[in-house]
C-alpha positions, 0 to 999 in steps of 0.5 A: 315472696315464695316462688311458684312450682310446677307439679314435679318441684320445677320452677315456673317462669313468670317474667322475663327482661331483656337487655336494650342495645343489640337485643331488642334494638339493632343498628344497620351495618353503618349506623353504630359508626354514625351515631358514635360520630354524631354523639362525640361531636355533642361533647367536642363541640362545646369544647372546641367552641372554647378554643381547644383544637378539635384533635385535642378535644376529641382525645379528651372526649375520649378520655372521658368516655373511658373514665365513665366505662370503667366506673360502669364496668364496675357496676356504677351509673354515670350521668351526664352531668357526672361526665361533663365533671370529668371533662371540666377536671381534665380540660377546664372546660364544662359543656352544659349537660342539658344541651348535651344531652338534647343534642345527643337524643336528636342523633339517637333519634336520626339514627339507624336503628330497627328493632331485631327482626322478629321482635314483635311477634315473639313478644306477643306470643311471651305474653300469651304465655302469661308472662310479664315483661321488662326491660333492664339496660345500661345507659351511659352516654345517652339521656334517660329521656332518649332511652324511654322515647326509644321504648315509646316506639315499640308501645313501652306500656303497651308491651312492658311491666317494668323499665330499669335504666341505669341512668335512672338509678345508682348502678348498673350491670354488671351490678345486680341491682337493676334486674333485682329492681326489676324483679321487685317491679314485676313482682315475681322471686328472682328464681321465676325470672329470664334475663336476655341479653347480649353482653358479658354484663348481662350475663354477670348481673343476672348470675350475681342476681340470681336469675336464669340468664339467656344470651341473645346472639343474633347481632351483627358483626360490628367493631365495637369497643366494648370490655370484657367482664368476668364471666361465671364458671357456669355455661349459660345456653344461647339464642340466635333470634326471637323465633327461636327464642319464642318456639323453643322457650320451654327448653331455653328456660330449662336449660338456663333455670339449670344453668343458675341452680349449678352457680348457687350450688356452687355458692360462689366459691371463687372468682369468676373466670374471664371469658372469651373477647366478645364485642358488646356496646363501647364504653367499659374498659378491657381488663387485663389478659388473665394468667392461667394458674400454674399447676401444682407439682406431684409427689416430693421432686419439686417443680422447676420454675421455668425461666424467663 
């Protein structure tokens, strides 16, 4: 598939993919804490019923979540059944994934969720531009049907032309696979696609897929335990609200596609640098603090190695 170009050879956007958590959907101030507590109870209660103390069960569930988060951070999809297998390995008790998933889905449906302010009119304006819309999101701790139920509230079939969630496939962001599958389902070349998300995993996945990226920053300042992902050397643009995105789409697309082109020209010539601290969704691992490379000495005089 060859991408379309404008008269001056500039690539024309034909589709937009959007992350779910904290981009399409926003929690109320207390929403994440209440939901996370209810979600963990879906795993903890069966362990307590088998004779574990609540403190031990909470510790084991946290250990399982850290294991699942590390796998997702490496780009693997982790199902509830695999999480149940890990708990069985840790404590010898395997909660029924179907029952756990049902309890988590109920907790999510009862959570204080809302669509990001200005989302609906912004999506309608993108539609009127002729853009195809899709959702690309990591679903780690929830059953896939719960995520689809959330999208149905928005009118999934009327609004989105493709939905790709990690629990339906073999990989997860930061792997480029989910975004590439979305481009294929939307019928567009990756260079004609813009991905919008809030996390480092979104940025890395888009960059690796050769897709322009726009960081959505219109999220509340919440203390969420989520790791960093390696960030490309190229700086992509950001947007603070859906209204701003719809008003300035042409300029934002131009900046995002130019950043993508710079990244491609660099030819992925070396490892990505770690980025600044960012709070995103819970579940991934936190990498070690990067060490700045030592500068090479100039001239013939050798640099003395610092003590300690």
